[in-house]
N, C-alpha and C positions, 0 to 999 in steps of 0.2 A: 577534606576537599570541599568545604562549604562554598557554594556559589558556582561549582563546576558541574557540568553534565557531559556525559559521553553517550553518543548515539552510535549504535552498531547496525548497519543496514545489510540485509541478506537478500540477494537476488531471488525473486520468486520463480518457481518452476513454470514450465509451459502449461502444465495442467492447472495450476493455480491462476495463472494469467487468463486462461480460457474461462475458468469459472468466474473470475472477477468481471470479465467482459460480458458474460451472460447475465450476471447479476445487475450490472450497470444498465444493460438494455431493458431488463424487466422493471427496473426502478428509475426510469428516466425522469419521473416527476420530481425526484429529490433535487434540491438545489446544490448539487455537487459539480465540481469541475474536474471531469475525468482527465487523466494523464495518458500519455502514450504507454502502451503495454510494456515496451522495452524499459520504461522508467519505473515500472511497478516494483516495489521492494517491501520487505518486512522490516520494520524498525523495532528493535528491542530497547526498552527503556527500563532500567532497574528501579525498584520501588524506593 
């Protein structure tokens, strides 16, 4: 499968979303563009 990639996204739990929101508030100085919490997910990428 050279040249192909598969991304598997898993929805984040409410607890993880809350923790992420807290982290983003504490680190607002970083140049990141936060997304809506409902769009937060975990992406698994195989090595």
